[in-house]
N, C-alpha and C positions, 0 to 999 in steps of 0.2 A: 180353423183360420187363425184363431187367437194364439194357438200353440206355435204356428209358423212365425207369427210376428214376434213372439217372445224369443224364440230361438234366433231369429235374425238380429234382434237387438243385442242378445248376448254375444253373438259372433262379432258384431260391430264394436261393442264395448271392449271385447278382448283385443281386437285388432288395433284399437286406438289407445289402449292402456300403455303407459310408459314402461319401458323395460325394467326389470328388477335391478336394484343397485348392485354394483359389483361387490363381491365379497372382500371385506377388508383383509389386507395381508396379515399373516400371523406375526405377532411381535417377536423380535429375536429372543431366544431363550435366556433366562436369567443365569448369571454365572453362579456356579455352586461355591466358588471360592471368592472371598471378599477380604478387605483389609479392615481391621478393627484396631485403631490407634497403632501400637507397635507390634501387633500380632495378626494372625490370620484366622479366618473362620471358614468352616465347611458346612454348607447347608444351615447356616445361621448359628453354629456351635463352635466354640473355641477349637482350634486345630493346630497341632504342632507336627508338621510333616517330617518324618524321618525316612528317607527313601534313597534312591539310587540315580546316578547318571548311567544311562545305557545308550551311548552315542551310536551304536551300531544298528539299532533297531530297524532303520529304513534301508539297510543293505539288501539289495535283491539283484543278483548278478544277471538275472534274465531281463532286468529293466535298466539298472543304472551301473555305474562303475564301482559301487559299493563303498563302504567305509568300515573296513574290517570284515570279520566273519558274519555270515548270515545267522539270524536268530530265529528259533521257533517261537513266534510271538505269543501264541496261546500258552505254551509251556512257561514262558517267562512271566506273563501277567498273572496266570493262575497260581504261580508260586509265591506271589506277594500277599501280605496282609491286605484285607479289604481297604479300599480307598487310599492306597499308597500313591506317592507322587514320584513320577519318573521324568527326568529331564533328558531329552534326546535331540539329535541333529535332524532338523527339517530344512536342510540347505537346498537351494535351487539345484545344485549339482546332483542331488539325490532324486530330483524330479525331472531329470533329463534322460531321455531314452538313449542308451549308449550306442544304438545302431543308427537311429534317425537324427539324433541331436535335437529333437523337438520335446516340448514339455510332455511329461508322462507322470501323473500324480499317483499312480497306482501303488507304488511302494510306501509312500507316506500315508496314503489312504488306509493301507493295510494296518499300519501302526494304530491309527485312531480307531479303526474298526475292532481290532483285537482288545484294545484298552476298554472300549465300550462293552464288549461281550463279557469281560471279566470284572466289570465294576471298578476300574482303576482310573487314575488321573495322570495326565501328561502335561509337560511344559516344553513346547517345541522351541528350539533355538534356531533363529532364521538365517544366521550366517556366522562364520568364524572370522576372527581377526587375522589369523595366520594363513588362511587359504587351505588348511588341511581338509581332506575329503571334499575338495572343491576345485578351484583352478590353480591352487598352490601359490597364489600371489598374495603377498603381505599387503594389508590395507594401510597405505601411508596417508599423510596429511591431505594430499590432493584428492584422495578418494573421499575423505570426509567433507572436503570443500564442495566437490561437484561430481566426482567419479561415481558416487552411489546412485546418481540419477541417469547415468549413461550405460548403455548395454556394452558389455565386453565379452569377446569370445572366451570360452565356448558357450556362454550363457545365451538363453533365448530372449531374456528380457533384462532390464536393469534391476538393481537391488530394490529400488523404489517400487517398481512394478511387481517384483516378486512379493514384496510385503503386501501389496494390495490383493494379489491373487491368493496368497496363502491365508490371509486373514478372512477374506470373503469365503473361501472354501471350507475352512475348518472351524469358524466361529460358532457354528450351530452344534458342534459335537459336545455331548454331555461329558466326554472325557477331558475336555480342555480345562486346564486350571489357570493358566496365565500365558502371556506371550513374552518370550525372551528375545529382545531385539537383535543382540549380537554377543558373541562370546569374547570376553576380555578385550574391549576396545582400547586402542592406543593411537591417537592421531599424530605420530611422530614423523620426522623427516628422515628419509633413508639416505645413508651415505655410501651404500654399495648396492649391488644388484640383489643380494640376499637380504638386505635390510637387517644386517646383523646388529645386535645390541651395542657393541662397542663403537660402531660407526653411525649410530642413530642419534638424532638430536631432538629436543623437545622445545619448540618456541614458547615464549612466555604466555602467549594467548591460547595455548592448547586447551585449557579448561573451558574457556569461552566457546571455542570451536566445537568441542565435544558436547557441550550443553546445547548449542544451536542445532547440531546434528540430531541429538536425542529428541529435542522438541519437534523437529521437522518429521522424523520418522514416527515418533509417538503420535503426532497429529494424524498421520495417515491411518495408523491402527485405530485410533479412537473414533475417527470419522466412519470407519467401516464396522467397528465393533465397540460400542460404548460401554459394554458390560464387563468384560473380563479384565483383570489386572494386567498391568504391563511392568516388566522388569528389564534390567540390563545386566549382562554378565560381568560385572566389575570384579577385578581381582581384589581390590581393597587396600593395596599397599601404596607404594610411591610411583605407580605407573603414570606415564604421560597422559595428561588430561584429567586424572583424578587424584594426583598427588596433592598434599597439603589441604587447602580448603576447596580444591576442585571436587572432591567427593561430596562435600556439603552443597556446592553449587548445583551438582547434578541432582541431589536429593530435593532441591527446590523446584525441579521441573514439574509442572502440573500433569505431565504425561508419564511420570514414573510413580508407580504405586508401591513398589517393593524394591529395595536395594539388595545388592548381593555382596558376599565376601567369599573368596576362594582361599581355603586354608591349606597351605603346604608349609607353614612356618610356625606351627604351634600357636596359631591365632595371635601372632605378635601385634597386629594392627587392629584387631577386632574391638578392643575396649575404646580405642581412639575413635573409630568409626561410629560405634554405638553412642559415644558422647557428642558426636557432631550432628546427629539427625534425630528426627522424631518419627520417621517412617519405619516400617518393619525392615529388618536385615535378615535375609535368608543366607545361611552358609551353604551356597549352592554347589560347592565342591569341597569335600574333605578328602585329601589324599594321604594315605599312610602305606608305604611300601611293605610288602611281605613276600614270602616265597623262600628263596635261598637266603635272604637276609633277616627274616623274622618269621616266626611260626604264625600260622593263621589264627591260632588260639590267642597268642599274645597280641596280635593286631586287634582282634575283637575286644580284648580288654582295654586297649588304648582308645579304641573308638567309643567304647562305653564311657570312659572317663571324659573324653572330649565332648560328647553329646550332653553329658551331665553339666559340664562347664558352660556350654552354650546356653542351655536353659537358664542356669543361674545368672549368667551375664545379661540375658534379655534378648538373645537371638530368636528369630521366629521359626526356626526349623533347620534341618541339615540334610544334605544329599551327598552320599559317598561317591567318590571317583574310584573305579568305575566298573560296572558289570560287563563281563565278556563271557561268551558261551564256552570259550576254550582257554581257561587260565593257564599261564605258563608257570607251573609250580617249581620248576628248576631254575627260575630266574627271579631277580629282585624287581618286582613290578607292583603297580597299583591294582592289578587284576583282581576282580571279585567274581568267582565262579558260582554256578548253581548251588553247590553244597557248602559254601563258605560259612563258617560259624558266625561271622559278623552279621549275617542276615537275621539271626535270632536277636541280636542286639537291637537292630532296627525295629523289629516287631515289638520289642518291649518299650522302646522310646516313642514310637509313633503314637499319636493319640488324637482324638477328636475333642 
Protein backbone atom coordinates (compact mmCIF):
# COMPACT_ATOMS: atom_id res chain seq x y z
CA UNK A 1 0.00 0.00 0.00
CA UNK A 2 2.85 2.37 0.89
CA UNK A 3 4.45 1.75 -2.52
CA UNK A 4 1.21 2.62 -4.28
CA UNK A 5 0.99 5.90 -2.37
CA UNK A 6 4.59 6.81 -3.21
CA UNK A 7 4.06 6.12 -6.91
CA UNK A 8 0.87 8.17 -6.91
CA UNK A 9 2.67 11.07 -5.30
CA UNK A 10 5.47 10.92 -7.86
CA UNK A 11 2.97 10.92 -10.71
CA UNK A 12 1.15 13.90 -9.24
CA UNK A 13 4.38 15.80 -8.70
CA UNK A 14 5.44 15.16 -12.26
CA UNK A 15 2.10 16.31 -13.62
CA UNK A 16 2.25 19.51 -11.62
CA UNK A 17 5.91 20.33 -12.29
CA UNK A 18 6.51 23.38 -14.49
CA UNK A 19 7.66 22.66 -18.02
CA UNK A 20 11.42 22.91 -18.59
CA UNK A 21 12.56 26.34 -19.78
CA UNK A 22 12.97 26.64 -23.55
CA UNK A 23 16.48 26.30 -24.87
CA UNK A 24 18.16 29.63 -25.38
CA UNK A 25 18.73 30.42 -29.05
CA UNK A 26 22.29 30.00 -30.22
CA UNK A 27 24.13 33.31 -30.46
CA UNK A 28 25.07 34.38 -33.98
CA UNK A 29 28.55 33.21 -34.99
CA UNK A 30 31.48 35.51 -34.41
CA UNK A 31 32.95 37.11 -37.49
CA UNK A 32 36.32 35.68 -38.43
CA UNK A 33 37.23 39.04 -39.96
CA UNK A 34 37.51 42.19 -37.88
CA UNK A 35 38.91 45.70 -38.12
CA UNK A 36 42.00 46.67 -36.18
CA UNK A 37 42.61 50.40 -36.58
CA UNK A 38 43.69 50.75 -40.25
CA UNK A 39 44.09 47.04 -40.88
CA UNK A 40 42.18 43.78 -40.84
CA UNK A 41 42.44 40.67 -38.71
CA UNK A 42 41.46 37.09 -39.41
CA UNK A 43 40.77 34.87 -36.42
CA UNK A 44 42.39 37.50 -34.23
CA UNK A 45 45.67 37.72 -36.20
CA UNK A 46 46.82 40.44 -38.62
CA UNK A 47 45.59 39.74 -42.14
CA UNK A 48 46.47 41.36 -45.46
CA UNK A 49 44.14 39.75 -48.02
CA UNK A 50 45.45 39.49 -51.57
CA UNK A 51 42.69 37.88 -53.59
CA UNK A 52 40.41 38.06 -56.58
CA UNK A 53 37.18 39.48 -57.83
CA UNK A 54 35.21 36.61 -59.36
CA UNK A 55 31.94 38.22 -60.32
CA UNK A 56 30.65 35.20 -62.26
CA UNK A 57 30.57 32.69 -59.40
CA UNK A 58 26.77 32.72 -58.96
CA UNK A 59 26.07 32.18 -62.67
CA UNK A 60 23.87 29.10 -63.02
CA UNK A 61 21.92 29.01 -66.25
CA UNK A 62 19.60 26.34 -64.90
CA UNK A 63 18.51 28.86 -62.27
CA UNK A 64 19.25 32.46 -63.28
CA UNK A 65 20.11 34.57 -66.28
CA UNK A 66 23.78 34.35 -65.39
CA UNK A 67 26.55 36.89 -65.22
CA UNK A 68 29.05 35.56 -67.72
CA UNK A 69 30.26 31.97 -67.91
CA UNK A 70 29.51 29.34 -65.31
CA UNK A 71 32.34 28.46 -62.93
CA UNK A 72 33.32 25.11 -61.41
CA UNK A 73 33.07 26.38 -57.84
CA UNK A 74 35.08 23.66 -56.13
CA UNK A 75 37.81 23.87 -58.76
CA UNK A 76 38.00 27.64 -58.28
CA UNK A 77 38.07 27.70 -54.47
CA UNK A 78 40.40 24.72 -54.15
CA UNK A 79 42.92 26.47 -56.44
CA UNK A 80 43.32 29.38 -54.01
CA UNK A 81 45.74 29.65 -51.09
CA UNK A 82 44.03 28.90 -47.75
CA UNK A 83 41.71 31.62 -46.40
CA UNK A 84 41.87 33.74 -49.54
CA UNK A 85 39.30 36.49 -50.06
CA UNK A 86 37.02 36.52 -53.10
CA UNK A 87 34.62 39.35 -53.91
CA UNK A 88 31.64 38.20 -55.98
CA UNK A 89 28.23 39.35 -57.23
CA UNK A 90 25.36 38.38 -54.95
CA UNK A 91 22.77 40.48 -56.77
CA UNK A 92 19.03 39.86 -56.47
CA UNK A 93 18.98 39.18 -60.22
CA UNK A 94 21.14 36.10 -59.57
CA UNK A 95 18.58 34.89 -57.01
CA UNK A 96 15.66 35.12 -59.44
CA UNK A 97 14.56 31.95 -61.16
CA UNK A 98 14.67 32.72 -64.87
CA UNK A 99 11.57 30.61 -65.54
CA UNK A 100 9.27 31.49 -62.65
CA UNK A 101 10.59 34.97 -61.81
CA UNK A 102 10.45 34.08 -58.12
CA UNK A 103 13.25 34.13 -55.59
CA UNK A 104 15.60 31.17 -55.86
CA UNK A 105 18.68 31.38 -53.65
CA UNK A 106 20.29 28.14 -54.80
CA UNK A 107 22.96 29.64 -57.09
CA UNK A 108 24.29 32.00 -54.43
CA UNK A 109 23.88 29.33 -51.75
CA UNK A 110 26.19 27.15 -53.85
CA UNK A 111 28.93 29.80 -53.77
CA UNK A 112 28.85 30.01 -49.99
CA UNK A 113 28.75 26.22 -49.66
CA UNK A 114 31.76 25.73 -51.96
CA UNK A 115 33.73 28.44 -50.14
CA UNK A 116 32.97 26.73 -46.83
CA UNK A 117 34.02 23.29 -48.12
CA UNK A 118 37.34 24.69 -49.26
CA UNK A 119 38.11 26.89 -46.26
CA UNK A 120 37.84 30.16 -48.19
CA UNK A 121 36.32 33.59 -47.52
CA UNK A 122 33.93 35.62 -49.65
CA UNK A 123 32.69 39.20 -49.76
CA UNK A 124 29.29 39.41 -51.50
CA UNK A 125 28.35 42.59 -53.38
CA UNK A 126 24.62 43.12 -52.95
CA UNK A 127 23.95 45.28 -56.03
CA UNK A 128 25.70 47.10 -58.90
CA UNK A 129 25.50 50.80 -59.69
CA UNK A 130 25.16 50.33 -63.44
CA UNK A 131 22.63 47.48 -63.50
CA UNK A 132 25.06 45.02 -65.10
CA UNK A 133 24.00 41.40 -64.56
CA UNK A 134 20.75 42.79 -63.18
CA UNK A 135 17.98 44.87 -64.66
CA UNK A 136 20.45 46.95 -66.71
CA UNK A 137 19.11 50.18 -65.21
CA UNK A 138 21.55 52.80 -63.97
CA UNK A 139 20.87 53.89 -60.39
CA UNK A 140 20.21 57.63 -60.44
CA UNK A 141 19.60 60.18 -57.70
CA UNK A 142 15.93 59.22 -57.39
CA UNK A 143 16.92 55.63 -56.64
CA UNK A 144 19.13 56.75 -53.74
CA UNK A 145 16.36 59.02 -52.46
CA UNK A 146 13.51 56.50 -52.44
CA UNK A 147 13.77 54.01 -55.31
CA UNK A 148 15.86 51.59 -53.25
CA UNK A 149 12.86 51.03 -50.97
CA UNK A 150 10.47 50.28 -53.86
CA UNK A 151 10.10 47.06 -55.84
CA UNK A 152 10.85 47.41 -59.53
CA UNK A 153 10.33 44.81 -62.23
CA UNK A 154 11.77 42.29 -62.81
CA UNK A 155 12.73 42.01 -59.17
CA UNK A 156 10.67 40.15 -56.58
CA UNK A 157 11.43 42.59 -53.74
CA UNK A 158 12.90 46.05 -53.24
CA UNK A 159 16.62 46.51 -52.72
CA UNK A 160 15.93 47.24 -49.04
CA UNK A 161 14.15 43.91 -48.66
CA UNK A 162 16.84 42.13 -50.66
CA UNK A 163 19.42 43.37 -48.16
CA UNK A 164 17.35 42.02 -45.27
CA UNK A 165 16.87 38.65 -46.96
CA UNK A 166 20.49 38.27 -48.03
CA UNK A 167 21.99 39.27 -44.70
CA UNK A 168 19.63 37.07 -42.72
CA UNK A 169 20.32 34.09 -44.99
CA UNK A 170 24.11 34.18 -45.21
CA UNK A 171 25.20 35.87 -41.99
CA UNK A 172 25.78 32.46 -40.36
CA UNK A 173 28.20 31.25 -43.04
CA UNK A 174 31.77 30.75 -41.78
CA UNK A 175 32.90 31.80 -45.27
CA UNK A 176 31.45 35.31 -44.91
CA UNK A 177 34.13 37.98 -44.54
CA UNK A 178 32.18 41.23 -44.97
CA UNK A 179 29.14 42.77 -46.66
CA UNK A 180 29.67 45.03 -49.68
CA UNK A 181 26.54 47.18 -49.94
CA UNK A 182 26.86 48.26 -53.58
CA UNK A 183 29.46 48.43 -56.31
CA UNK A 184 30.66 51.92 -57.29
CA UNK A 185 27.78 54.14 -56.08
CA UNK A 186 27.13 57.50 -57.77
CA UNK A 187 23.86 59.34 -57.02
CA UNK A 188 23.95 61.56 -60.09
CA UNK A 189 21.10 63.05 -62.12
CA UNK A 190 20.69 61.49 -65.57
CA UNK A 191 20.36 63.72 -68.62
CA UNK A 192 19.42 60.99 -71.08
CA UNK A 193 17.92 57.50 -71.03
CA UNK A 194 21.33 55.82 -70.96
CA UNK A 195 22.54 58.12 -68.17
CA UNK A 196 25.70 58.71 -70.18
CA UNK A 197 28.51 60.47 -68.35
CA UNK A 198 28.57 63.62 -70.55
CA UNK A 199 24.86 64.21 -69.86
CA UNK A 200 25.00 63.38 -66.16
CA UNK A 201 25.06 66.03 -63.43
CA UNK A 202 25.97 65.91 -59.76
CA UNK A 203 24.02 68.21 -57.40
CA UNK A 204 25.93 69.91 -54.61
CA UNK A 205 24.30 67.81 -51.89
CA UNK A 206 25.19 64.44 -53.46
CA UNK A 207 27.71 63.59 -50.75
CA UNK A 208 25.08 64.12 -48.05
CA UNK A 209 22.61 61.98 -50.01
CA UNK A 210 25.07 59.12 -50.44
CA UNK A 211 25.98 59.32 -46.75
CA UNK A 212 22.30 59.20 -45.74
CA UNK A 213 21.69 56.22 -48.02
CA UNK A 214 24.76 54.43 -46.67
CA UNK A 215 23.62 54.97 -43.10
CA UNK A 216 20.12 53.69 -43.87
CA UNK A 217 21.28 50.54 -45.66
CA UNK A 218 24.08 49.94 -43.18
CA UNK A 219 21.56 50.14 -40.34
CA UNK A 220 19.51 47.36 -41.96
CA UNK A 221 22.62 45.17 -42.17
CA UNK A 222 23.77 45.92 -38.64
CA UNK A 223 20.33 45.20 -37.14
CA UNK A 224 20.34 41.75 -38.73
CA UNK A 225 24.05 41.00 -38.45
CA UNK A 226 25.91 42.99 -35.77
CA UNK A 227 29.11 40.96 -36.21
CA UNK A 228 30.49 41.15 -39.74
CA UNK A 229 32.20 44.25 -41.17
CA UNK A 230 30.41 46.41 -43.71
CA UNK A 231 32.02 48.07 -46.72
CA UNK A 232 30.95 50.05 -49.79
CA UNK A 233 32.40 49.67 -53.28
CA UNK A 234 33.80 53.18 -53.68
CA UNK A 235 35.94 53.87 -56.72
CA UNK A 236 37.82 56.49 -54.71
CA UNK A 237 38.32 59.20 -57.34
CA UNK A 238 36.18 62.22 -58.15
CA UNK A 239 32.92 60.31 -58.55
CA UNK A 240 29.59 61.89 -57.67
CA UNK A 241 28.89 61.57 -53.96
CA UNK A 242 32.45 60.76 -52.92
CA UNK A 243 34.46 63.51 -54.65
CA UNK A 244 36.41 65.98 -52.54
CA UNK A 245 35.58 65.57 -48.87
CA UNK A 246 32.62 63.30 -49.70
CA UNK A 247 34.89 60.28 -49.24
CA UNK A 248 35.77 61.45 -45.73
CA UNK A 249 32.09 62.06 -44.95
CA UNK A 250 31.31 58.48 -45.91
CA UNK A 251 34.18 57.25 -43.76
CA UNK A 252 32.52 58.86 -40.75
CA UNK A 253 29.46 56.65 -41.10
CA UNK A 254 29.12 54.38 -38.06
CA UNK A 255 27.91 51.67 -40.45
CA UNK A 256 31.02 51.56 -42.64
CA UNK A 257 33.91 49.60 -41.17
CA UNK A 258 36.09 49.37 -44.28
CA UNK A 259 36.50 51.83 -47.17
CA UNK A 260 37.38 50.83 -50.71
CA UNK A 261 39.50 52.10 -53.56
CA UNK A 262 39.26 50.77 -57.13
CA UNK A 263 42.54 51.19 -58.96
CA UNK A 264 42.53 51.58 -62.72
CA UNK A 265 44.65 54.75 -62.66
CA UNK A 266 47.97 53.77 -61.04
CA UNK A 267 46.54 54.58 -57.60
CA UNK A 268 46.44 58.28 -58.42
CA UNK A 269 43.93 59.06 -55.66
CA UNK A 270 44.96 56.45 -53.09
CA UNK A 271 47.41 58.65 -51.12
CA UNK A 272 44.73 61.35 -50.89
CA UNK A 273 42.13 58.91 -49.56
CA UNK A 274 44.55 57.34 -47.09
CA UNK A 275 45.25 60.83 -45.78
CA UNK A 276 41.56 61.58 -45.30
CA UNK A 277 40.47 58.63 -43.18
CA UNK A 278 41.49 56.53 -40.21
CA UNK A 279 39.57 53.39 -41.20
CA UNK A 280 41.06 50.59 -43.34
CA UNK A 281 41.05 51.08 -47.11
CA UNK A 282 40.89 47.89 -49.16
CA UNK A 283 41.94 48.16 -52.81
CA UNK A 284 38.96 46.04 -53.77
CA UNK A 285 39.64 46.23 -57.51
CA UNK A 286 43.02 46.41 -59.21
CA UNK A 287 42.70 46.17 -62.97
CA UNK A 288 45.66 45.82 -65.35
CA UNK A 289 44.91 44.72 -68.89
CA UNK A 290 46.85 41.92 -70.53
CA UNK A 291 46.53 39.47 -73.40
CA UNK A 292 47.11 40.98 -76.83
CA UNK A 293 48.39 44.22 -75.26
CA UNK A 294 50.66 42.92 -72.48
CA UNK A 295 52.10 39.52 -71.66
CA UNK A 296 50.70 37.71 -68.62
CA UNK A 297 54.20 37.54 -67.16
CA UNK A 298 54.68 41.29 -67.43
CA UNK A 299 51.27 41.91 -65.88
CA UNK A 300 52.22 39.68 -62.97
CA UNK A 301 55.33 41.80 -62.44
CA UNK A 302 53.29 45.00 -62.47
CA UNK A 303 50.79 43.55 -60.00
CA UNK A 304 53.69 42.53 -57.74
CA UNK A 305 54.95 46.11 -57.75
CA UNK A 306 51.47 47.52 -57.15
CA UNK A 307 50.77 45.26 -54.17
CA UNK A 308 54.14 46.13 -52.65
CA UNK A 309 53.26 49.81 -53.07
CA UNK A 310 49.85 49.34 -51.45
CA UNK A 311 51.40 47.70 -48.39
CA UNK A 312 53.97 50.46 -48.04
CA UNK A 313 51.30 53.15 -48.42
CA UNK A 314 49.11 51.60 -45.72
CA UNK A 315 46.27 49.96 -47.69
CA UNK A 316 44.60 47.02 -45.95
CA UNK A 317 44.75 44.52 -48.84
CA UNK A 318 44.03 44.14 -52.54
CA UNK A 319 41.75 42.16 -54.86
CA UNK A 320 42.46 41.83 -58.57
CA UNK A 321 39.91 42.35 -61.31
CA UNK A 322 38.93 39.76 -62.37
CA UNK A 323 38.91 35.96 -62.49
CA UNK A 324 37.09 34.35 -65.41
CA UNK A 325 37.06 30.65 -66.31
CA UNK A 326 37.50 31.40 -70.03
CA UNK A 327 40.12 34.18 -70.45
CA UNK A 328 40.32 35.84 -73.87
CA UNK A 329 44.05 35.61 -74.52
CA UNK A 330 43.78 37.09 -78.03
CA UNK A 331 42.23 40.32 -76.70
CA UNK A 332 43.34 43.12 -74.36
CA UNK A 333 41.29 42.47 -71.22
CA UNK A 334 41.42 42.32 -67.43
CA UNK A 335 40.74 38.56 -67.59
CA UNK A 336 42.61 36.36 -65.12
CA UNK A 337 42.31 32.68 -65.94
CA UNK A 338 42.97 29.54 -63.92
CA UNK A 339 46.66 29.30 -64.89
CA UNK A 340 47.57 32.98 -64.90
CA UNK A 341 51.02 33.65 -63.34
CA UNK A 342 49.55 36.59 -61.42
CA UNK A 343 48.01 34.08 -59.04
CA UNK A 344 51.47 33.13 -57.78
CA UNK A 345 51.97 36.80 -56.93
CA UNK A 346 48.77 36.81 -54.90
CA UNK A 347 49.88 33.71 -53.01
CA UNK A 348 53.13 35.46 -52.00
CA UNK A 349 51.48 38.69 -50.91
CA UNK A 350 48.49 37.32 -49.03
CA UNK A 351 49.24 36.83 -45.36
CA UNK A 352 47.66 36.31 -41.98
